[in-house]
C-alpha positions as CSV (number, residue, x, y, z in Angstrom):
1,M,93.0,87.7,63.8
2,K,90.6,87.2,61.0
3,N,93.2,87.1,58.3
4,H,94.4,83.7,59.7
5,A,91.0,82.4,60.5
6,N,89.9,82.9,56.9
7,T,92.0,79.9,55.9
8,L,89.3,77.7,57.2
9,L,87.0,76.0,54.6
10,L,83.2,75.5,54.7
11,T,82.6,71.8,54.7
12,G,79.7,69.4,55.0
13,I,76.8,71.0,53.2
14,A,76.9,68.8,50.0
15,L,77.6,65.6,52.0
16,V,74.8,66.3,54.4
17,A,72.4,67.1,51.6
18,A,73.3,64.0,49.6
19,G,72.9,61.8,52.7
20,A,69.5,63.2,53.5
21,I,68.2,62.5,50.0
22,G,69.2,58.8,50.3
23,L,67.6,58.5,53.8
24,V,64.3,59.9,52.6
25,G,64.3,57.6,49.6
26,C,64.6,54.6,51.9
27,S,61.9,55.8,54.1
28,S,59.4,56.4,51.3
29,S,60.0,52.9,49.9
30,G,58.4,51.4,53.0
31,S,61.3,50.6,55.4
32,S,59.8,53.1,57.8
33,G,56.2,54.4,57.8
34,H,57.0,57.7,59.5
35,A,59.6,60.3,58.5
36,P,60.8,62.7,61.3
37,K,58.8,65.9,61.7
38,G,60.2,68.6,59.5
39,I,61.9,66.3,57.1
40,D,59.8,67.4,54.2
41,R,61.0,71.0,54.6
42,Y,64.5,69.8,54.9
43,V,64.3,67.9,51.6
44,K,62.9,71.0,50.0
45,A,65.9,73.0,51.4
46,V,68.3,70.5,49.9
47,Q,66.6,70.6,46.5
48,A,66.7,74.5,46.6
49,Y,70.4,74.5,47.6
50,Q,71.2,72.1,44.8
51,A,69.3,74.3,42.4
52,G,71.4,77.3,43.5
53,D,68.7,79.0,45.5
54,K,70.3,79.5,48.9
55,D,67.6,81.9,50.2
56,R,64.8,79.4,49.6
57,A,67.0,76.7,51.1
58,M,67.5,78.7,54.3
59,Q,63.8,79.6,54.5
60,N,63.0,75.9,54.4
61,L,65.6,75.0,56.9
62,V,64.3,77.6,59.4
63,A,60.9,76.2,58.9
64,A,62.2,72.6,59.5
65,T,64.0,73.6,62.7
66,R,60.9,75.3,64.0
67,T,58.8,72.3,63.2
68,N,61.3,70.0,64.7
69,P,64.0,71.7,66.9
70,D,65.8,68.3,67.3
71,L,66.3,67.8,63.5
72,I,70.1,67.5,63.5
73,M,70.7,67.5,59.7
74,A,68.7,70.7,59.3
75,R,70.6,72.4,62.2
76,L,73.9,71.4,60.6
77,M,73.0,72.6,57.1
78,L,71.5,75.9,58.3
79,G,74.6,76.6,60.5
80,D,76.9,75.9,57.5
81,L,74.9,78.2,55.3
82,Y,74.9,81.0,57.9
83,R,78.6,80.6,58.3
84,E,79.2,80.6,54.5
85,S,77.3,83.9,54.3
86,G,79.3,85.5,57.1
87,D,76.3,85.5,59.6
88,Y,78.3,84.1,62.5
89,N,75.8,85.0,65.2
90,N,73.1,82.9,63.6
91,A,75.7,80.2,62.8
92,V,76.6,80.1,66.5
93,N,73.0,79.7,67.5
94,Q,72.6,76.7,65.2
95,Y,75.9,75.0,66.2
96,E,75.2,75.6,69.9
97,H,71.9,73.6,69.5
98,L,73.7,71.1,67.4
99,V,76.4,70.2,69.9
100,K,73.7,69.6,72.5
101,L,71.9,67.3,70.2
102,D,75.0,65.5,68.9
103,P,77.9,65.9,71.4
104,Y,79.9,63.0,69.8
105,T,80.8,64.5,66.4
106,W,84.0,66.5,66.6
107,S,83.2,68.6,63.5
108,N,80.2,70.1,65.3
109,F,82.5,71.6,67.9
110,Y,85.1,72.6,65.3
111,K,82.5,74.6,63.3
112,L,81.2,76.2,66.5
113,G,84.8,77.2,67.3
114,V,85.3,78.8,63.9
115,S,82.1,80.8,64.4
116,Y,83.2,82.0,67.8
117,Q,86.6,82.8,66.5
118,F,85.2,85.1,63.8
119,L,83.1,86.8,66.5
120,E,86.3,87.2,68.6
121,R,84.7,85.2,71.4
122,L,88.1,83.7,71.9
123,R,87.8,81.8,75.1
124,E,84.6,80.1,73.9
125,A,86.4,79.3,70.6
126,A,89.3,77.7,72.6
127,D,86.8,75.6,74.6
128,S,85.1,74.4,71.4
129,Y,88.4,73.5,69.7
130,N,89.5,71.6,72.8
131,R,86.3,69.6,72.8
132,A,86.8,68.9,69.1
133,L,90.3,67.6,69.8
134,K,89.2,65.4,72.6
135,L,87.0,63.6,70.0
136,N,89.5,63.8,67.2
137,P,93.1,64.8,68.4
138,D,94.5,64.5,64.9
139,D,92.5,67.1,63.1
140,P,95.0,69.6,61.7
141,N,92.6,72.5,61.4
142,S,91.4,72.3,65.0
143,N,95.0,72.2,66.2
144,M,96.0,75.2,64.0
145,N,93.0,77.3,65.0
146,L,93.4,76.5,68.6
147,G,97.0,77.7,68.3
148,L,95.8,81.0,66.8
149,V,93.2,81.5,69.5
150,Y,95.9,81.0,72.1
151,L,98.1,83.5,70.2
152,Y,95.4,86.1,70.3
153,L,94.9,85.4,74.0
154,G,98.6,86.1,74.6
155,N,99.7,82.5,75.2
156,A,102.6,82.2,72.7
157,D,103.8,78.9,74.2
158,D,100.5,77.1,73.5
159,A,100.2,78.9,70.2
160,V,103.5,77.3,69.1
161,K,102.5,73.9,70.5
162,Y,99.3,73.6,68.5
163,T,100.3,75.3,65.3
164,E,103.4,73.1,65.2
165,R,101.3,70.0,65.8
166,A,99.1,71.1,62.8
167,T,102.2,71.1,60.6
168,L,103.1,67.6,61.7
169,L,99.5,66.4,61.0
170,D,99.3,68.1,57.6
171,P,102.8,68.7,56.2
172,K,101.4,70.0,53.0
173,S,99.4,72.8,54.6
174,A,101.0,76.2,53.7
175,A,98.6,77.9,56.2
176,A,99.8,75.7,59.1
177,Y,103.5,76.6,58.5
178,S,102.6,80.3,58.0
179,N,100.7,80.4,61.3
180,L,103.5,78.5,63.0
181,G,105.7,81.3,61.9
182,V,103.4,83.9,63.4
183,S,103.4,82.0,66.7
184,L,107.2,81.7,66.7
185,D,107.6,85.4,66.0
186,A,105.4,86.1,69.0
187,R,107.7,84.1,71.1
188,G,110.8,85.9,69.8
189,E,112.1,82.8,67.9
190,F,112.8,84.8,64.7
191,A,115.1,82.3,63.0
192,R,112.7,79.4,63.4
193,A,109.8,81.6,62.3
194,E,111.7,82.6,59.2
195,A,112.2,78.9,58.4
196,A,108.5,78.2,58.9
197,Y,107.5,81.1,56.6
198,R,109.9,79.9,53.9
199,H,108.6,76.4,54.1
200,S,105.1,77.8,53.7
201,L,106.2,79.8,50.6
202,D,107.6,76.6,49.1
203,L,104.1,75.2,49.3
204,D,102.3,78.5,48.3
205,P,104.8,80.8,46.7
206,D,102.6,83.8,46.1
207,N,100.7,84.1,49.3
208,A,100.8,87.9,50.1
209,T,100.2,87.5,53.8
210,T,103.0,85.0,54.3
211,L,105.3,87.2,52.2
212,L,104.4,90.2,54.4
213,N,105.0,88.3,57.6
214,L,108.4,87.0,56.3
215,G,109.4,90.5,55.3
216,T,108.4,91.8,58.8
217,N,110.4,88.9,60.4
218,L,113.5,89.8,58.3
219,I,113.2,93.4,59.4
220,A,113.1,92.2,63.1
221,Q,116.3,90.3,62.4
222,N,118.0,93.4,60.8
223,K,118.1,91.6,57.4
224,G,117.2,94.8,55.5
225,A,118.3,93.8,52.1
226,E,116.5,90.4,52.2
227,A,113.4,92.1,53.5
228,V,113.5,94.6,50.6
229,D,113.4,91.8,48.1
230,I,110.5,90.0,49.8
231,L,108.4,93.1,50.3
232,E,108.9,94.2,46.6
233,R,107.1,90.9,45.8
234,V,104.3,91.9,48.2
235,I,103.8,95.3,46.6
236,K,103.5,93.6,43.2
237,S,100.8,91.3,44.4
238,A,98.8,93.8,46.5
239,D,99.5,97.6,46.7
240,T,98.1,98.7,50.1
241,P,99.2,101.4,52.6
242,L,100.3,98.7,55.0
243,H,102.4,97.0,52.3
244,R,104.0,100.3,51.2
245,K,104.8,101.2,54.8
246,R,106.4,97.8,55.6
247,Y,108.4,98.1,52.4
248,G,109.6,101.5,53.6
249,D,110.6,99.9,56.9
250,A,112.8,97.4,55.1
251,L,114.4,100.2,53.1
252,V,115.2,102.0,56.4
253,K,116.9,98.8,57.7
254,A,118.9,98.8,54.5
255,G,120.0,102.4,55.1
256,R,118.1,103.7,52.1
257,Y,116.2,106.6,53.8
258,D,115.3,108.6,50.7
259,D,113.8,105.5,49.1
260,A,112.0,104.6,52.4
261,I,110.4,108.1,52.5
262,K,109.1,107.7,49.0
263,Q,107.4,104.4,50.0
264,Y,105.8,106.1,53.0
265,E,104.6,108.9,50.7
266,E,103.1,106.3,48.4
267,A,101.3,104.8,51.3
268,L,99.9,108.3,52.1
269,K,98.7,108.7,48.5
270,L,96.7,105.5,49.0
271,N,95.4,106.8,52.3
272,P,96.1,110.4,53.3
273,K,95.2,109.6,56.9
274,Y,97.4,106.6,57.3
275,Y,99.3,108.1,60.3
276,P,101.7,105.1,60.8
277,A,103.4,106.1,57.5
278,M,103.6,109.7,58.8
279,N,105.3,108.5,61.9
280,E,107.9,106.5,59.9
281,I,108.6,109.5,57.7
282,G,109.3,111.4,60.9
283,W,111.7,108.7,62.2
284,A,113.5,108.5,58.8
285,K,114.0,112.3,58.9
286,I,115.3,112.0,62.5
287,S,117.7,109.2,61.4
288,E,119.1,111.5,58.6
289,Y,119.3,114.3,61.1
290,K,121.3,112.3,63.6
291,N,123.5,110.5,61.1
292,N,124.9,113.6,59.5
293,L,128.2,114.9,60.8
294,E,126.6,118.3,61.0
295,L,123.1,118.2,62.3
296,D,120.6,119.1,59.6
297,E,118.0,121.2,61.5
298,A,115.7,121.1,58.4
299,K,115.3,117.3,58.8
300,R,114.4,117.7,62.5
301,E,111.8,120.4,61.8
302,E,110.3,118.2,59.0
303,A,110.0,115.3,61.4
304,L,108.3,117.5,64.0
305,A,105.9,118.8,61.4
306,I,104.7,115.4,60.1
307,W,104.5,114.1,63.7
308,N,102.1,117.0,64.4
309,Q,100.0,115.9,61.5
310,S,100.0,112.3,62.8
311,L,98.9,113.4,66.3
312,E,96.1,115.5,64.8
313,I,94.7,112.3,63.3
314,N,95.3,110.1,66.4
315,P,96.3,112.0,69.6
316,D,96.7,108.8,71.6
317,Q,100.3,107.9,70.5
318,P,102.5,108.1,73.6
319,K,105.7,107.1,71.7
320,I,105.2,109.9,69.1
321,T,104.3,112.4,71.8
322,A,107.5,111.6,73.6
323,A,109.6,111.8,70.5
324,K,108.1,115.1,69.6
325,K,109.0,116.4,73.1
326,E,112.5,115.0,72.9
327,Y,113.3,116.5,69.5
328,S,111.6,119.9,69.9
329,E,114.8,121.3,71.4
330,K,117.8,121.7,69.2
331,K,120.6,119.3,70.1
């Protein structure tokens, strides 16, 4: 989930800060005799942030909100800073106060939704995005992220609905097309998903996540040779156990079992306990065992041996346990 949510951008801090300085300047010039409580600490926070001292900025913002719990601009900036630093629990606390103080600004609900999403509080995230869209139906990011939340909740139809709407609202968003592809894959519409991934790559050609998803999609469509070409590009951009394993899967679809096993072995060099690669070595050995005119018992025994290793790492694998039982007897 989080790989998709990470496409969101932190917004608003600089604009809020600049606006606040202007407001305070007007007040001090005599147009108003009394600044809101806590505004002095907020101004110090803005100055610290602009000087690159985020810690001091946050300390002043916390002091400002304690002095004046209803100071909207301080709540907003503090929430943004917490979110930027990955402290989503504290970000949620600030945004929850913020939407009560200002329930008419769509971006407040959007930012609350993002924070819920990172915390995997998915139903609350969906509610926040829906409230953002009631105020601003044409925000592409709210549409896209609501679609992803629905996908994680198992609602592929609404996932497609909202991610597709995001592509219409922002046709230049590679992330929107990539996430539409994921949603379409979940609904089994592999050809449309492939088209969405390819459109995303036209906009962002080297995105490793989109390339990986396209390669996986091509495997599902039994387009082994095409998947091999795509996943070779993935390996060049980021060499991980998952990428090596998926490359091996493509090679299996292309009928290149020896090459596939080499990729699974490379995955295990990167992570010796990466049991999904062990499982695929076993399946590749079984394919070789079954495809030979004369059954090669050595291949069957090698498959059983590596499945044993996999089950030692993770015993809770019903499919592998069943396969081990099935192939324990000579055919």
